[in-house]
C-alpha positions as CSV (number, residue, x, y, z in Angstrom):
1,M,76.4,80.0,94.5
2,T,78.6,78.7,91.7
3,F,82.2,79.7,91.4
4,V,81.5,81.6,88.1
5,L,78.7,83.6,89.6
6,F,80.8,84.5,92.7
7,A,83.7,85.5,90.6
8,E,81.5,87.7,88.4
9,Q,80.1,89.4,91.5
10,M,83.6,89.9,92.9
11,L,84.5,91.7,89.6
12,N,81.4,93.8,89.8
13,G,82.3,94.8,93.3
14,L,85.8,95.6,92.2
15,Q,84.5,97.7,89.3
16,L,82.1,99.6,91.6
17,G,84.9,100.1,94.1
18,V,87.4,101.7,91.6
19,M,84.7,104.1,90.3
20,L,83.9,105.1,93.9
21,F,87.6,105.6,94.4
22,L,87.7,108.2,91.5
23,M,84.9,110.1,93.4
24,A,86.3,109.7,96.9
25,S,90.0,110.5,96.1
26,G,89.1,114.0,94.9
27,L,86.8,114.5,97.9
28,T,89.3,113.3,100.4
29,L,92.1,115.5,98.9
30,V,89.8,118.6,99.1
31,F,88.8,117.9,102.7
32,G,92.4,116.9,103.7
33,V,94.1,119.9,102.2
34,M,91.5,122.6,102.5
35,G,89.4,121.3,105.4
36,L,86.3,121.9,103.2
37,I,83.1,119.9,103.2
38,N,82.1,119.9,99.5
39,L,78.6,118.6,99.0
40,A,78.8,119.8,95.3
41,H,81.4,117.1,94.4
42,G,78.6,114.9,93.1
43,S,77.5,117.8,90.8
44,L,81.0,117.7,89.2
45,Y,80.5,114.0,88.6
46,M,77.3,114.9,86.8
47,V,79.0,117.7,84.8
48,G,81.5,115.1,83.5
49,A,78.8,112.7,82.5
50,F,76.8,115.3,80.6
51,A,79.9,116.7,78.9
52,A,80.9,113.2,77.7
53,A,77.3,112.4,76.5
54,G,77.1,115.7,74.6
55,V,80.5,115.3,72.9
56,A,79.9,111.6,72.1
57,A,76.6,112.5,70.5
58,A,78.2,115.3,68.4
59,T,81.4,113.5,67.4
60,G,80.8,109.8,67.8
61,S,84.2,109.5,69.6
62,F,84.3,108.0,73.1
63,L,87.9,109.1,73.7
64,L,87.0,112.7,72.9
65,A,84.0,112.3,75.2
66,L,86.4,111.3,78.1
67,V,88.7,114.2,77.3
68,A,85.7,116.6,77.4
69,A,84.5,115.1,80.7
70,L,87.9,115.8,82.3
71,A,88.2,119.3,80.8
72,A,84.6,120.3,81.7
73,A,84.7,119.0,85.2
74,A,88.2,120.5,85.9
75,A,87.1,123.9,84.5
76,A,83.9,123.8,86.5
77,G,85.8,122.9,89.6
78,A,88.4,125.7,89.1
79,I,85.6,128.3,88.5
80,V,83.7,127.2,91.5
81,E,86.8,127.3,93.7
82,I,87.7,130.8,92.6
83,L,84.3,132.3,92.7
84,V,82.7,130.6,95.7
85,I,84.8,128.1,97.6
86,R,87.7,130.5,98.2
87,R,85.4,132.6,100.4
88,L,84.5,129.6,102.6
89,Y,87.9,128.4,103.9
90,A,87.8,130.6,107.0
91,R,84.1,129.9,107.6
92,N,82.7,127.1,109.8
93,H,81.5,123.8,108.4
94,L,77.8,124.7,108.5
95,D,78.4,127.6,106.2
96,Q,80.4,125.3,103.8
97,V,77.6,122.8,103.8
98,L,74.9,125.4,103.1
99,A,77.0,127.1,100.3
100,T,77.9,123.8,98.6
101,F,74.3,122.6,98.9
102,A,73.2,125.7,97.1
103,L,75.8,124.8,94.4
104,I,74.0,121.4,93.9
105,L,70.8,123.2,93.2
106,I,72.5,125.6,90.8
107,F,74.3,122.8,88.9
108,S,71.1,120.7,88.7
109,E,68.9,123.5,87.4
110,G,71.6,124.7,85.0
111,T,72.1,121.3,83.6
112,R,68.4,120.8,83.2
113,W,68.2,124.2,81.4
114,I,71.0,123.2,79.0
115,F,70.2,119.5,78.4
116,G,66.6,119.2,79.3
117,S,65.0,116.8,81.8
118,F,65.2,113.6,79.8
119,P,68.1,111.2,80.4
120,L,71.0,110.9,77.9
121,Y,72.8,107.8,77.0
122,L,76.4,107.0,76.3
123,N,77.2,103.9,74.2
124,V,80.0,101.6,74.9
125,P,82.5,102.0,72.0
126,A,82.6,99.1,69.6
127,Y,86.2,98.2,70.5
128,L,85.2,97.7,74.1
129,A,81.9,96.0,73.5
130,G,81.2,92.3,74.2
131,P,82.5,89.9,76.8
132,V,85.9,88.3,77.2
133,T,86.6,84.9,78.6
134,L,88.7,84.8,81.8
135,P,90.4,81.9,83.5
136,G,87.8,79.5,84.9
137,G,85.4,80.0,82.0
138,I,84.2,83.3,83.3
139,Q,82.5,85.5,80.7
140,Y,82.8,89.1,81.7
141,P,82.2,92.4,79.8
142,L,85.4,93.9,78.4
143,Y,84.2,97.4,79.2
144,R,83.8,96.7,82.9
145,L,87.3,95.1,82.9
146,T,88.6,98.3,81.3
147,L,87.0,100.4,84.0
148,I,88.8,98.3,86.6
149,G,92.1,98.8,84.8
150,I,91.6,102.6,84.4
151,G,90.7,103.0,88.1
152,L,93.7,101.0,89.3
153,T,96.0,102.8,87.0
154,I,94.8,106.2,88.2
155,A,95.1,105.0,91.8
156,G,98.8,104.2,91.1
157,G,99.3,107.5,89.3
158,L,97.8,109.5,92.2
159,Y,100.0,107.6,94.7
160,L,103.1,108.4,92.7
161,M,102.1,112.0,92.3
162,I,101.5,112.5,96.0
163,A,104.7,110.6,97.0
164,R,107.2,111.6,94.3
165,T,106.3,115.0,92.8
166,R,106.8,118.6,93.9
167,L,103.0,119.1,93.8
168,G,102.5,116.1,95.9
169,I,105.0,117.4,98.5
170,Q,103.0,120.7,98.6
171,I,99.7,118.8,99.0
172,R,101.1,116.8,101.9
173,A,102.6,119.9,103.5
174,G,99.3,121.7,103.0
175,E,97.5,118.9,104.9
176,A,100.0,119.2,107.8
177,D,100.5,123.0,108.1
178,R,98.9,125.4,105.6
179,E,100.2,128.5,107.3
180,M,103.8,127.2,107.2
181,I,103.8,126.5,103.4
182,A,102.3,129.9,102.8
183,A,105.1,131.4,104.8
184,L,107.6,129.5,102.7
185,G,106.4,131.3,99.6
186,I,104.0,128.7,98.2
187,D,101.0,130.3,96.5
188,I,98.4,128.7,98.6
189,S,95.5,130.0,96.5
190,K,97.0,128.5,93.4
191,L,97.6,125.2,95.2
192,Y,94.0,125.1,96.4
193,T,92.6,125.7,92.9
194,I,94.8,123.0,91.4
195,V,93.7,120.5,94.1
196,F,90.1,121.3,93.6
197,A,90.3,121.1,89.8
198,L,92.1,117.8,90.1
199,G,89.4,116.4,92.4
200,A,86.7,117.7,90.1
201,A,88.4,116.1,87.0
202,L,88.5,112.7,88.7
203,A,84.8,113.0,89.6
204,G,84.0,114.0,86.0
205,L,85.9,111.1,84.6
206,A,84.0,108.7,86.9
207,G,80.7,110.2,85.7
208,A,81.7,109.8,82.1
209,L,82.8,106.2,82.6
210,V,79.8,105.1,84.5
211,G,77.5,107.0,82.1
212,T,77.7,104.1,79.7
213,I,76.4,101.7,82.4
214,Q,73.7,104.0,83.8
215,S,71.7,106.7,82.3
216,V,73.1,110.3,82.4
217,Q,70.5,112.4,84.2
218,V,70.1,115.4,86.5
219,G,70.8,114.5,90.1
220,M,72.9,111.4,89.3
221,G,75.7,112.6,91.5
222,E,74.0,112.7,94.8
223,P,73.6,109.0,95.5
224,V,77.3,108.5,94.5
225,L,78.3,111.4,96.8
226,I,76.8,109.6,99.8
227,L,78.8,106.5,99.0
228,A,81.9,108.6,98.5
229,F,81.6,110.1,102.0
230,V,81.2,106.6,103.5
231,V,84.4,105.6,101.6
232,I,86.5,108.5,103.0
233,V,85.2,107.9,106.5
234,I,86.1,104.3,106.4
235,G,89.5,104.9,104.7
236,G,90.5,108.0,106.7
237,I,90.1,111.6,105.7
238,G,93.0,112.9,103.6
239,S,94.4,109.5,102.7
240,I,94.6,108.3,99.1
241,K,95.5,104.8,100.2
242,G,92.5,104.9,102.6
243,A,90.2,106.1,99.8
244,L,91.3,103.1,97.6
245,V,90.9,100.5,100.4
246,G,87.7,102.0,101.6
247,A,86.2,102.1,98.1
248,L,87.1,98.5,97.4
249,L,85.6,97.4,100.7
250,V,82.4,99.4,100.0
251,G,82.1,98.1,96.5
252,L,82.6,94.5,97.4
253,T,80.4,94.7,100.5
254,D,77.5,96.3,98.6
255,T,77.7,93.9,95.6
256,L,78.3,90.7,97.4
257,G,75.8,91.5,100.1
258,G,73.1,92.1,97.5
259,V,73.7,88.6,96.1
260,L,74.6,86.5,99.2
261,L,72.1,87.7,101.8
262,P,68.9,86.9,99.9
263,R,70.4,83.4,99.1
264,A,71.3,83.0,102.8
265,F,67.8,83.9,104.0
266,A,66.2,81.7,101.3
267,T,67.6,78.6,103.3
268,F,64.9,79.2,106.0
269,M,62.4,81.6,104.5
270,D,60.3,81.6,101.3
271,N,61.9,83.2,98.3
272,S,59.8,86.4,98.4
273,A,60.5,87.2,102.0
274,A,64.1,86.2,101.7
275,S,64.6,88.5,98.7
276,S,63.0,91.5,100.4
277,T,64.7,91.0,103.8
278,G,68.1,90.2,102.2
279,S,67.9,93.3,99.9
280,A,66.9,95.5,102.8
281,L,69.8,94.3,105.0
282,A,72.2,94.4,102.1
283,S,71.6,98.1,101.6
284,M,72.5,98.6,105.3
285,L,75.8,96.6,105.2
286,I,78.1,99.4,104.1
287,Y,76.8,101.6,106.9
288,L,77.3,98.8,109.4
289,L,80.8,98.4,108.0
290,M,81.4,102.1,108.5
291,A,80.1,102.0,112.1
292,A,82.4,99.0,112.9
293,V,85.4,100.7,111.4
294,L,84.7,103.9,113.4
295,F,84.2,101.9,116.6
296,L,87.6,100.2,116.2
297,R,89.5,103.1,114.5
298,P,87.8,106.5,115.0
299,K,90.0,108.2,112.4
300,G,89.4,105.5,109.8
301,L,91.7,102.7,108.6
302,F,94.4,105.1,107.3
303,G,93.5,108.3,109.0
304,G,96.5,110.8,108.9
305,A,98.3,108.8,106.2
306,T,98.6,109.8,102.5
């Protein structure tokens, strides 16, 4: 593999990783603060993508589409938390799984009713279209570089929010002892709604940003949700730092594995067999990574840390 191809795949893995971080950070906050297993998180990713596609088609503005994705996903998250999720905090995890799975079906059928069954498409804005030349002669799409920059900026902002702000202190306290912060006069219901809406907004933003690379369609959030769960298990439940590190590991492992393994098998197998065998094993790599991390650190890499 040439240096240029390897560098491009590293950047692709980094871009996948930061998008997974946007999904996983909200999911790990919700689970860490509320102790809630939210299978509907992928549906909020889909809501953001469809809101962005609809607004972009109506206005032609990509920035307005991103704002719409944030607003729609946050509003949907707040409504769901108030109407449904709030009744599940004291229930066991099986009830939470069943209720949030039902939400997946409701969101999917509701989206199909509003937008139809055909995929929608978001265009990359003209000012982010085309490649840029990086050191070493690497030609890489400007839009994907922008996604990496947005993801890393949000990661830094989340870290500062958790570490330095009053809301962050309340979130960390909520992870440690919910009963105590409620006794100190903190409106725990309001805090839960804010955290859930924040996680939903991040998922919606990820859906909108990825919608220009993939088609926007019903059910698009479920495959990403599985990867997001793998990320938070690797990184450690409740840890923003763990979500970032886990997302980057998953993104790089998935991307590089899909390229390197078929080439490695091609050294002693014919190309067809090497491609099929390498691709099959590459799809298993992230789960093998998760198993290895859990074997060495059952709570994840940064379990218990913010």
